[in-house]
C-alpha positions in Angstrom: 91.9 120.1 123.0 91.3 117.0 125.1 90.5 117.0 128.9 88.6 115.1 131.6 85.4 115.9 133.4 84.7 113.7 136.3 86.6 110.8 134.7 85.1 111.3 131.2 87.5 112.2 128.4 86.0 115.0 126.4 87.1 115.9 122.9 86.7 119.6 122.1 87.8 120.8 118.6 89.0 124.2 119.6 92.2 125.4 121.2 90.4 127.3 124.0 87.2 126.7 126.1 85.1 129.3 127.9 84.4 128.8 131.6 80.6 128.6 131.0 81.2 125.9 128.4 83.1 123.8 130.9 80.4 124.4 133.6 77.7 123.5 131.0 79.5 120.2 130.2 79.8 119.4 133.9 76.0 119.9 134.5 75.1 118.1 131.3 77.2 115.1 132.2 75.6 114.9 135.7 72.2 114.8 134.0 73.2 112.0 131.7 74.8 110.1 134.6 71.5 110.4 136.5 69.5 109.2 133.4 67.3 112.2 133.8 66.1 115.4 132.0 67.7 118.8 132.3 67.0 122.4 131.6 70.0 124.6 130.8 70.2 128.3 129.9 73.5 129.4 128.3 74.1 132.9 126.9 74.0 133.4 123.1 77.4 133.5 121.4 79.2 131.2 123.9 79.3 128.1 121.7 76.4 126.1 123.1 76.1 123.8 120.1 79.7 122.6 120.0 79.6 122.3 123.8 76.6 120.0 123.6 78.0 117.9 120.7 81.5 117.5 122.3 80.1 116.3 125.7 77.4 114.0 124.3 79.6 112.4 121.6 82.4 111.9 124.1 79.8 110.3 126.5 78.7 108.0 123.6 82.3 106.9 123.1 82.7 106.0 126.8 79.2 104.7 127.7 76.6 102.3 126.1 74.0 104.9 125.4 71.7 105.3 122.4 71.6 107.9 119.6 71.8 111.6 119.9 68.6 113.1 118.5 69.3 116.8 118.0 66.1 118.8 117.4 66.3 122.2 115.7 63.7 124.7 114.6 65.0 125.5 111.1 66.9 124.0 108.2 69.5 126.7 108.6 70.1 125.7 112.3 70.3 122.1 111.3 73.1 122.9 108.7 75.0 124.8 111.4 74.8 121.8 113.8 76.1 119.4 111.2 79.0 121.8 110.2 80.1 121.9 113.9 79.7 118.2 114.1 82.0 117.7 111.1 84.7 119.8 112.7 84.3 117.8 115.9 84.4 114.4 114.1 87.6 115.4 112.3 89.3 116.3 115.6 88.1 113.0 117.2 89.6 111.1 114.2 92.9 112.8 114.7 93.0 112.0 118.4 91.8 108.4 118.5 92.0 107.2 115.0 89.4 106.8 112.2 88.1 103.4 113.3 87.5 104.3 117.0 85.9 107.7 116.0 83.7 106.2 113.3 80.2 107.7 113.4 77.2 108.2 111.1 75.5 111.5 111.5 72.8 112.9 109.2 70.2 115.6 108.8 66.6 114.6 108.0 64.1 117.0 106.5 61.0 116.9 104.3 60.8 115.6 100.8 60.8 119.2 99.6 64.4 119.7 101.0 65.7 116.2 99.9 63.9 115.3 96.6 66.2 115.2 93.6 63.5 114.1 91.0 63.8 116.7 88.2 60.0 117.3 88.1 58.7 116.7 91.6 61.5 118.7 93.3 60.4 121.8 91.3 56.9 121.8 92.9 56.1 124.9 94.9 54.8 123.7 98.3 55.8 120.9 100.6 52.4 119.2 100.2 52.7 119.3 96.4 56.1 117.6 96.6 54.7 115.0 99.0 51.8 114.2 96.6 54.1 114.2 93.6 56.4 111.7 95.3 53.5 109.5 96.3 52.2 109.4 92.7 55.5 107.9 91.6 56.4 105.6 94.6 53.1 104.2 96.0 53.1 100.4 95.9 50.0 100.1 93.6 51.5 102.6 91.1 54.7 100.6 90.9 52.8 97.4 90.6 50.8 98.8 87.7 54.0 100.0 86.0 55.2 96.5 85.8 52.5 95.6 83.3 52.2 99.1 81.7 55.6 100.8 81.0 53.8 104.0 80.1 53.1 104.6 83.9 55.8 106.8 85.3 57.7 105.9 88.4 60.7 107.4 90.2 64.0 106.0 89.0 65.7 107.1 92.2 63.2 105.3 94.4 63.3 102.2 92.1 67.1 102.0 92.3 67.0 102.4 96.1 64.4 99.6 96.4 66.5 97.3 94.2 69.4 97.7 96.5 67.2 96.8 99.5 69.3 96.3 102.7 72.5 97.1 100.8 71.4 100.7 100.3 73.6 102.2 103.0 75.4 105.4 103.7 79.1 105.1 104.5 80.2 106.5 108.0 80.5 110.2 108.1 78.6 113.5 108.6 76.0 114.3 106.0 74.2 117.6 105.5 71.0 117.8 103.4 73.1 119.0 100.4 75.5 116.1 100.8 72.6 113.6 101.0 71.3 115.0 97.7 74.7 114.7 96.1 75.1 111.2 97.4 71.7 110.3 96.0 72.5 111.7 92.6 75.9 109.9 92.6 74.3 106.5 93.4 71.0 107.1 91.7 69.2 106.5 95.0 66.4 108.5 96.6 68.0 110.6 99.4 64.8 111.1 101.4 64.0 107.3 101.8 67.7 106.5 102.2 67.9 109.0 105.1 64.8 107.6 106.7 66.2 104.1 106.4 69.6 105.1 107.9 68.1 106.6 111.1 68.2 103.1 112.6 71.9 102.9 112.0 72.9 106.5 112.7 74.7 107.6 115.9 73.4 111.2 115.5 70.3 112.4 113.8 69.5 116.1 113.4 65.9 117.1 112.5 63.1 119.5 113.1 61.1 119.7 116.4 58.0 118.4 114.6 59.6 115.1 113.9 59.6 114.5 117.7 56.7 116.6 118.9 54.0 116.3 116.3 52.4 112.9 116.7 51.3 112.7 113.0 55.0 112.9 112.0 56.7 111.3 115.0 54.5 108.2 114.7 56.3 107.4 111.4 59.7 108.9 111.7 60.6 108.5 115.4 58.8 105.3 116.4 61.8 103.0 116.1 64.1 105.0 118.4 65.3 103.2 121.5 64.7 104.4 125.1 68.5 105.1 125.7 68.5 107.9 123.1 69.6 111.4 124.3 67.1 114.0 122.9 68.2 117.6 122.7 65.8 120.5 122.0 68.0 123.5 121.0 66.7 127.1 121.0 63.8 125.7 123.1 62.6 129.0 124.6 59.3 128.6 122.6 58.9 124.9 123.0 55.6 125.3 124.8 54.2 127.1 121.8 55.5 124.4 119.4 53.8 121.7 121.5 50.5 123.6 121.5 50.6 124.2 117.7 51.3 120.5 117.1 47.9 119.6 118.7 45.8 122.5 117.5 43.5 122.6 114.4 41.7 125.5 112.7 38.7 124.8 110.5 37.2 127.6 108.2 34.4 127.7 105.7 36.9 126.9 102.9 38.1 123.9 104.8 34.6 122.5 105.0 33.8 123.2 101.3 37.1 121.4 100.4 36.2 118.5 102.7 32.8 118.1 101.0 34.5 117.9 97.6 37.0 115.4 99.0 34.1 113.2 100.3 32.3 113.3 97.0 35.4 112.2 95.2 36.0 109.4 97.7 32.4 108.2 97.2 33.0 108.1 93.4 36.2 106.0 93.9 34.4 103.6 96.3 31.6 103.0 93.7 34.2 102.4 91.1 36.1 99.9 93.4 32.8 98.1 94.2 32.3 97.3 90.6 35.9 96.4 89.8 37.7 95.3 92.9 35.2 94.7 95.8 37.5 92.1 97.3 40.0 94.9 98.2 37.3 96.7 100.3 36.4 93.4 101.9 40.0 92.8 102.9 40.2 96.2 104.4 37.1 95.6 106.5 38.6 92.4 107.9 41.8 94.1 108.7 39.9 96.8 110.6 38.1 94.2 112.6 41.5 92.9 113.8 42.8 96.3 114.7 44.7 99.1 113.2 48.0 97.7 114.3 47.7 95.2 111.4 48.6 98.1 109.1 52.2 98.1 110.4 53.5 96.1 107.5 52.7 98.7 104.9 55.5 99.4 102.3 57.6 102.4 103.3 56.4 104.7 100.5 52.7 104.0 101.4 52.8 105.6 104.8 51.2 109.0 104.8 50.8 110.5 108.3 50.3 108.7 111.6 47.6 109.3 114.2 47.6 112.8 115.7 47.5 111.3 119.1 49.8 108.6 120.5 48.0 106.1 122.8 49.1 102.7 121.6 46.0 101.0 123.0 44.0 102.6 120.1 46.0 100.6 117.6 45.2 97.4 119.3 41.5 97.9 119.3 39.1 96.9 116.6 37.7 99.9 114.7 34.1 100.6 115.7 31.5 98.8 113.5 29.7 101.9 112.3 32.8 103.2 110.4 34.3 99.9 109.2 32.6 99.9 105.8 33.9 102.5 103.5 30.5 104.0 102.6 29.4 104.1 106.2 32.6 106.0 107.1 32.0 108.5 104.3 28.4 109.1 105.6 29.8 109.5 109.1 32.2 112.2 107.9 29.5 114.0 105.9 27.4 114.3 109.1 30.4 115.6 111.0 31.2 118.2 108.3 27.5 119.3 108.1 27.4 119.7 111.9 30.5 121.9 111.9 29.1 124.0 109.0 26.0 124.6 111.2 28.1 125.7 114.1 30.0 128.2 112.0 26.8 130.1 111.2 26.8 131.8 114.6 26.9 135.6 115.0 28.5 135.5 118.4 31.8 134.1 119.8 31.2 130.7 121.3 33.6 128.8 123.6 33.3 125.3 125.1 35.2 122.2 126.1 35.4 118.9 124.3 32.9 117.2 126.6 30.2 119.8 125.9 30.9 119.7 122.1 30.8 115.9 122.1 27.5 115.9 123.9 25.9 118.2 121.4 27.4 116.3 118.5 26.1 113.0 119.8 22.6 114.4 120.4 22.3 116.1 117.0 24.2 113.7 114.7 24.4 110.4 116.5 28.2 110.5 116.4 29.9 108.9 119.3 33.3 109.6 120.9 34.9 106.2 120.2 34.2 106.5 116.4 35.8 109.9 116.4 39.0 108.6 118.1 39.6 106.4 115.0 38.6 109.0 112.5 42.1 110.0 111.3 43.5 106.4 111.1 40.3 105.2 109.3 40.7 108.0 106.7 44.4 107.1 106.1 43.5 103.4 105.8 40.7 104.2 103.3 42.9 106.4 101.1 45.5 103.6 100.9 42.8 101.0 100.1 41.4 103.3 97.4 44.9 103.8 96.0 44.6 107.6 96.1 47.9 109.4 95.5 46.8 113.1 95.3 47.3 113.6 99.0 47.7 117.4 98.6 44.0 117.5 97.4 42.8 115.8 100.6 44.3 118.2 103.2 40.8 119.5 104.0 39.2 116.3 105.0 42.4 115.4 106.7 42.1 118.5 108.9 38.5 117.5 109.8 39.6 114.0 110.8 42.5 115.4 112.8 40.0 117.6 114.7 37.7 114.6 115.2 40.4 112.4 116.6 41.7 115.0 119.0 38.3 115.8 120.5 37.5 112.1 120.7 40.7 111.4 122.6 41.3 114.3 125.0 38.7 115.4 127.6 40.9 118.1 129.2 43.5 120.6 128.1 41.5 121.7 125.0 39.1 124.5 124.1 36.8 124.8 121.1 36.4 128.5 120.2 34.1 129.6 117.3 34.6 133.2 116.1 32.3 134.6 113.4 34.9 137.3 112.3 38.5 138.5 112.8 38.7 141.1 115.6 40.8 143.3 113.3 38.1 143.3 110.5 34.8 143.0 112.3 32.7 143.9 109.2 33.9 141.0 107.1 32.4 137.6 108.0 35.2 135.0 108.3 34.0 132.3 110.6 36.6 129.9 112.1 36.3 126.9 114.5 39.5 126.6 116.5 40.4 123.5 118.5 43.1 125.0 120.6 45.4 122.9 122.8 45.9 124.7 126.2 48.3 122.2 127.8 51.8 122.1 126.2 52.7 119.0 128.3 50.3 116.8 126.2 52.6 116.8 123.1 55.9 116.5 125.0 54.8 114.0 127.7 55.4 110.9 125.5 59.0 112.2 124.8 59.8 112.6 128.5 58.3 109.1 129.2 59.9 107.4 126.3 63.5 108.6 126.4 65.8 108.5 129.5 67.5 111.9 128.9 65.9 115.0 127.4 67.9 118.2 127.3 66.0 121.5 126.9 68.4 124.4 126.2 68.4 128.0 124.9 69.9 131.4 125.6 66.6 132.7 126.9 64.9 130.4 129.3 64.5 132.7 132.3 62.8 132.3 134.6 63.7 128.6 134.6 61.2 127.5 137.2 58.2 128.1 134.8 59.2 125.5 132.2 58.9 122.4 134.4 55.4 123.6 135.4 54.4 124.4 131.8 55.7 121.1 130.4 54.9 119.0 133.5 58.3 117.3 134.0 60.9 117.1 136.8 64.4 118.0 135.6 67.3 116.5 137.6 69.4 119.6 136.7 68.2 123.1 135.9 70.7 125.9 135.8 71.4 129.3 134.1 75.0 130.2 133.2 76.4 133.8 133.0 78.7 135.1 130.3 82.4 135.6 131.2 84.0 138.3 129.2 87.5 139.8 129.0 85.9 143.2 128.4 82.3 144.6 128.8 81.3 144.1 125.2 77.6 144.0 126.1 75.8 147.2 127.0 72.1 146.8 127.8 70.1 150.0 128.7 66.6 150.7 129.8 65.2 153.9 128.4 62.1 155.3 130.1 61.7 158.8 128.7 62.6 161.0 125.8 64.9 164.1 125.9 61.8 166.2 126.8 61.4 163.9 129.9 58.1 162.6 128.8 57.7 158.8 129.5 57.8 156.4 126.6 55.8 153.1 126.4 53.8 151.0 123.9 51.0 150.6 126.5 47.7 150.8 124.6 46.7 154.2 126.1 50.1 155.7 125.3 51.3 154.1 122.0 49.5 156.6 119.7 50.4 159.7 121.8 52.3 162.0 119.4 54.8 162.8 122.1 55.7 159.1 122.5 55.9 158.6 118.7 58.1 161.6 118.4 60.4 160.6 121.3 60.8 157.1 119.8 61.7 158.7 116.4 64.2 161.1 118.0 65.8 158.1 119.8 66.4 156.3 116.5 67.6 159.5 114.8 70.1 160.3 117.6 71.4 156.7 117.6 71.8 156.3 113.8 73.9 159.5 113.8 76.2 158.1 116.5 76.3 154.3 115.9 78.2 152.9 112.9 77.1 150.1 110.6 73.9 148.2 111.4 71.0 149.1 113.7 68.1 146.8 114.2 64.7 147.9 115.6 62.1 145.5 116.9 58.4 146.5 117.3 55.6 144.7 119.2 53.5 144.0 116.1 53.2 144.6 112.4 50.3 147.0 112.8 52.2 149.1 115.4 55.3 149.1 113.1 53.3 150.2 110.1 51.6 153.0 112.1 54.7 154.4 113.7 56.7 154.3 110.5 53.9 156.3 108.8 53.9 158.8 111.6 57.7 159.2 111.4 57.4 159.8 107.7 54.8 162.5 108.2 57.0 164.1 110.9 60.0 164.1 108.6 62.0 161.9 111.0 62.4 159.0 108.5 63.9 161.4 105.9 66.5 162.5 108.5 67.3 158.9 109.4 67.9 158.1 105.8 70.5 160.8 105.5 72.6 158.7 107.9 71.6 155.1 107.0 69.4 153.2 104.5 66.1 151.8 105.9 64.8 148.2 105.3 61.6 146.7 106.6 60.5 143.2 107.4 57.1 142.3 105.8 54.9 139.2 106.2 56.1 138.1 102.7 59.1 135.8 103.1 60.6 136.6 99.7 60.4 140.4 100.3 62.0 140.0 103.8 64.8 137.8 102.5 65.6 140.4 99.8 65.4 143.3 102.4 67.9 141.3 104.6 70.2 140.7 101.8 70.3 144.4 100.8 70.6 145.4 104.5 73.8 143.3 104.8 75.2 144.8 101.5 74.6 148.3 102.9 76.5 147.4 106.1 79.3 145.7 104.1 79.9 148.7 101.9 80.0 151.1 104.9 76.8 153.0 104.1 75.1 151.6 107.2 71.5 150.6 107.5 68.5 150.3 109.8 66.3 147.2 109.8 62.8 147.4 111.1 61.5 144.1 112.4 58.8 142.6 114.6 59.0 140.5 117.8 57.8 136.9 117.3 58.5 137.3 113.5 60.8 135.3 111.3 63.8 137.7 111.7 63.5 137.8 115.6 63.6 134.0 115.7 66.3 132.9 113.3 68.5 135.7 111.9 71.8 136.7 113.5 73.0 140.3 113.3 76.5 139.6 114.4 79.6 141.8 114.0 78.9 145.0 112.0 75.4 143.9 111.0 74.2 144.7 114.5 76.0 147.2 116.7 72.7 148.3 118.3 69.3 146.8 118.8 66.3 148.8 120.0 63.3 147.0 121.4 60.4 149.3 121.2 57.9 148.3 123.9 57.2 145.0 125.6 55.9 142.4 123.1 52.8 141.1 125.0 50.5 138.7 123.3 47.2 140.1 122.1 45.4 139.9 125.4 41.8 140.0 123.9 42.5 136.8 122.0 39.9 134.2 123.1 42.4 131.4 122.7 44.9 133.2 125.0 42.2 133.9 127.6 41.3 130.2 127.6 44.9 129.2 128.0 45.5 131.6 130.8 42.4 130.3 132.7 43.7 126.7 132.2 47.2 127.6 133.4 45.7 129.3 136.5 43.4 126.4 137.4 45.8 123.5 136.5 49.3 124.7 137.2 48.5 127.7 139.6 50.4 130.1 137.2 49.0 133.6 137.5 47.9 135.4 134.3 50.2 138.4 134.9 53.2 136.1 135.6 52.7 134.1 132.4 52.1 137.1 130.2 55.2 138.9 131.5 57.3 135.8 131.3 56.2 135.3 127.6 56.7 138.9 126.6 60.1 139.3 128.3 61.5 136.1 126.8 60.5 137.3 123.3 62.2 140.7 124.0 65.3 138.9 125.2 65.3 136.7 122.1 65.1 139.9 119.9 68.0 141.7 121.6 70.1 138.5 121.8 70.4 138.7 118.0 73.0 141.4 118.3 75.9 139.5 120.0 76.9 136.1 118.6 80.4 135.7 120.0 82.7 137.0 122.6 84.8 138.9 120.0 81.6 140.7 119.1 80.1 143.8 120.8 76.8 145.5 120.8 74.3 147.6 122.6 70.7 146.8 123.6 68.1 149.5 124.4 64.8 148.4 126.0 62.7 151.4 125.1 59.7 151.3 127.5 59.3 152.7 131.0 57.8 149.3 132.1 61.2 147.6 131.8 62.4 149.7 134.7 60.0 147.8 137.0 61.6 144.9 139.0 58.9 142.4 137.9 59.8 142.9 134.3 63.6 143.4 134.6 64.0 140.4 136.9 62.7 138.0 134.2 65.5 138.9 131.7 68.1 136.2 131.3 70.9 136.3 133.9 73.6 137.1 131.3 71.8 140.3 130.4 71.0 141.3 134.0 74.7 140.9 134.9 75.7 143.7 132.5 72.7 145.9 133.3 74.2 148.4 135.8 72.2 150.7 138.0 73.6 153.6 135.9 71.9 152.2 132.8 68.4 152.2 134.3 65.7 154.8 133.9 67.5 156.7 131.2 66.4 159.5 128.9 67.4 159.7 125.2 70.3 162.1 125.8 71.7 160.0 128.7 71.5 156.8 126.6 73.3 158.6 123.7 76.1 159.6 126.0 76.5 156.0 127.3 76.4 154.7 123.7 79.2 157.1 122.6 81.4 156.1 125.7 80.8 152.4 125.0 81.7 152.7 121.3 84.9 154.7 122.2 85.9 151.9 124.6 85.1 149.1 122.1 87.3 150.9 119.5 90.4 150.1 121.6 92.4 147.0 120.6 91.9 144.0 122.9 93.0 140.4 123.2 90.4 137.7 123.7 92.8 135.3 125.5 93.5 135.1 129.2 89.9 134.5 130.5 89.9 134.2 134.2 87.4 132.3 136.3 87.0 132.0 140.1 86.1 128.5 141.2 86.1 126.5 144.4 89.6 125.5 143.4 91.0 129.0 143.0 91.6 131.3 140.0 92.4 129.8 136.6 93.5 131.2 133.3 90.8 129.4 131.4 92.4 129.0 128.0 94.1 125.8 127.2 93.6 122.2 128.4 96.6 122.5 130.8 94.9 125.3 132.7 91.5 123.5 133.3 90.4 122.9 136.9 89.9 119.3 137.9 86.4 118.6 139.3 
């Protein structure tokens, strides 16, 4: 359908549009008009992706704006976005012609997902594929291969390089699979082709890290113009992604590996001194002029950029005490030795960067300025020494990453040294954690650099916390409710079992046999009444293991398995994938199944249990973070002092958004239906309940609060009986300022 919003012609590839989609487009357009950032919460299953794509691509057709940079969390989500985009592009071609609707849209991922070299693509890890690629494509390897044909290079990269500026993708929408196929067909490397085509593309879809992690963004996203529109989809955890991008963990194994790396680098330096001393001299001169002089490196020689983004660093000369290769190696050896000494502690230590730097300077004569250049100096040295085994040098890379971060940031970080893991206090496992406490540090350059950044998800409530956590001022922030032709969503809060004993995963109650039994009886009653798939989420792996063992001893698990098969998520990705596949097969054949999963796990974040795969989801407890974590305590203190966010408010906000994300897996479209049970007495309190997304609160009736197991069973049966009746999805009605509208076709749309 085609319609207008405030004078903008919008191309929407479906026959019908939901009211919330129309409202979402309206608010998004106003944010783009204002050239500002926005924060939009839209219920799951209401077509958020196609709504975003339709409005922004239509806006691109009518206005001189830059690229759409669409950031997703997983490759699976990236593929879904590109599939929707292909459908939209086909519709636009039909409406305005192929020439007018011509676009280039592509997905970009790591070498592991794009490499087509028969040997390198078979490597196990991402780091191994990166290193294998570098061994075949580095400029010095290719130069040596000219004189020595026995040196292996990558034919795909060579063919791509020969084409030079003529290596172009025709207009269209390209998934990762299609990029690989195009590469095989032309004999070109799809990874380097995709990176090259970013500058010509209208729409680029890639992972959050390509925008938020400075080490990757410094190479991939540095050429993007200010007028770009950046979208972070499924951004409810964006603060955690930002923090992880600037955090580093160093263990004993890291330091041992770093020592081996430095010894190998020393040997290579000695070899170069005797065979090619001029190369080291040239590097020294380049470092005197400043790191910016490295900008003309061949494409394949770039490894990773600086883990921090200040451009002024690149313009400065590298400090004299680390310019010479051998001096820099000695500098790193002192740093590694100092960290080794700090890990020998028997007690937990916590301090800020300033205190750590003072101690480091006093004991090792290492100054802050030299540390700031640590990462770039290492990258320069590895390139000078023509080292291609980058996967072997990850340990020293981590140490330099740590050095650059503490040398750059004085606030917003904590250095925590723990001699052992709290869960295994008898086994020494010392770790030094440089933990970023301020999520705004990673995303601040994005807000400053691009004129419009859209942060959106189905679970952003309460909205007012995100601008404070990320330190930005959105011109629009709004939460949309879900309009339904029938009540196909049934959330319930269960506070007690059939014996009227309260249920909760509070630490003092979770191992109570009465609570465990009541949780088990709840599951047993529900699997007997609910058809097809039932999904259960627990607060942690350890709690899930404990309660499943208890249910097994009580005989509850055997009774559950008389009704449905049971599958369990583990921390092994392959096992979990196999369990999910078999769970779906059990649901497909009518046997029915139960899937036990964990909040904050892989399944909770990225797997949809739509239609018969998820008719009921039970959230056992409130998934609070481990509150004794030293890193969490440091972050809470920082949030309180810097942003005036109370500890309790943040912990509750974080736990309830995770719970909402878990239960949101069960309904993925308006034709779907499902039930949600929040099984913990604490959900009945207003401070917890009020932080649930608006689209869940709207359907949470007073009669569905403070339930016992038998009451929730009665509500579930009534709900399923009602859902069994035939219904028609058409005829959605919305009340607006202009009156009531049947919100189906373009002829019935209100005019704003």
